[in-house]
C-alpha positions as semicolon CSV with decimal commas, in nm:
position;residue;x (nm);y (nm);z (nm)
1;K;-0,936;-3,708;-0,410
2;K;-1,294;-3,487;-0,292
3;H;-1,245;-3,100;-0,225
4;T;-1,379;-3,041;0,125
5;H;-1,534;-2,732;0,240
6;T;-1,299;-2,605;0,454
7;K;-1,400;-2,286;0,712
8;N;-1,109;-2,070;0,514
9;D;-1,309;-2,134;0,202
10;E;-1,651;-2,007;0,369
11;R;-1,410;-1,705;0,476
12;K;-1,285;-1,626;0,105
13;K;-1,694;-1,656;-0,011
14;R;-1,793;-1,366;0,234
15;R;-1,544;-1,163;0,131
16;L;-1,555;-1,208;-0,257
17;I;-1,678;-0,817;-0,395
18;A;-1,973;-0,957;-0,527
19;N;-2,127;-1,010;-0,187
20;F;-2,107;-0,596;-0,081
21;D;-2,346;-0,374;-0,124
22;P;-2,279;-0,103;-0,449
23;T;-2,089;0,174;-0,224
24;R;-1,907;-0,080;-0,030
25;Q;-1,808;-0,252;-0,387
26;H;-1,665;0,125;-0,516
27;E;-1,481;0,159;-0,148
28;I;-1,288;-0,197;-0,227
29;R;-1,258;-0,097;-0,616
30;E;-1,090;0,252;-0,486
31;S;-0,855;0,101;-0,267
32;N;-0,768;-0,110;-0,479
33;R;-0,702;0,132;-0,776
34;V;-0,460;0,293;-0,487
35;A;-0,291;0,014;-0,329
36;A;-0,199;-0,075;-0,726
37;R;-0,111;0,278;-0,791
38;V;0,170;0,270;-0,485
39;C;0,219;-0,029;-0,554
40;R;0,308;-0,019;-0,975
41;K;0,511;0,384;-0,832
42;R;0,720;0,191;-0,526
43;K;0,812;-0,100;-0,832
44;K;0,916;0,198;-1,119
45;Q;1,091;0,364;-0,813
46;F;1,318;-0,006;-0,760
47;S;1,368;-0,053;-1,120
48;Q;1,542;0,363;-1,163
49;S;1,770;0,240;-0,823
50;L;1,870;-0,097;-1,004
51;E;1,940;0,114;-1,287
52;A;2,119;0,361;-1,111
53;T;2,367;0,076;-0,947
54;L;2,425;-0,096;-1,281
55;K;2,577;0,270;-1,443
56;V;2,730;0,280;-1,119
57;L;2,894;-0,045;-1,136
58;D;2,987;-0,015;-1,526
59;E;3,225;0,291;-1,453
60;E;3,366;0,141;-1,181
61;N;3,413;-0,183;-1,389
62;Q;3,532;-0,008;-1,688
63;Q;3,829;0,254;-1,452
64;L;3,937;-0,147;-1,317
65;T;3,988;-0,278;-1,647
66;A;4,148;0,012;-1,770
67;Q;4,363;0,010;-1,441
68;H;4,411;-0,402;-1,441
69;D;4,533;-0,344;-1,791
70;T;4,783;-0,101;-1,771
71;L;4,996;-0,226;-1,475
72;S;4,971;-0,568;-1,685
73;S;5,235;-0,401;-1,899
74;W;5,358;-0,208;-1,611
75;V;5,413;-0,579;-1,525
76;K;5,499;-0,731;-1,855
77;M;5,763;-0,400;-1,924
78;V;5,873;-0,498;-1,579
79;R;5,934;-0,886;-1,674
80;Q;6,159;-0,821;-1,999
81;E;6,398;-0,590;-1,864
82;A;6,453;-0,823;-1,566
83;T;6,517;-1,127;-1,836
84;T;6,707;-0,897;-2,083
85;P;7,073;-0,900;-1,962
86;A;7,166;-0,541;-1,862
87;N;7,436;-0,296;-2,112
88;T;7,785;-0,318;-1,959
89;T;7,976;-0,049;-2,140
């Protein structure tokens, strides 16, 4: 299937950096550098936020696991007491 040129293709050609004068090329590159820096900073902040959330959730998980273990032991002890005949003296 042959590719037919569309208006979109023409727009892309006009936007190529090589089609601009050197001063404009420099401006475009500088603008792109700034945008890339901002993007990397935002990505780093997002990653740090996720790591902080992970730390909080890990701590909560440890606390809940300990609580679960304590309650499970307590239930086991209560069940054993309930099935053991009482000493009547």
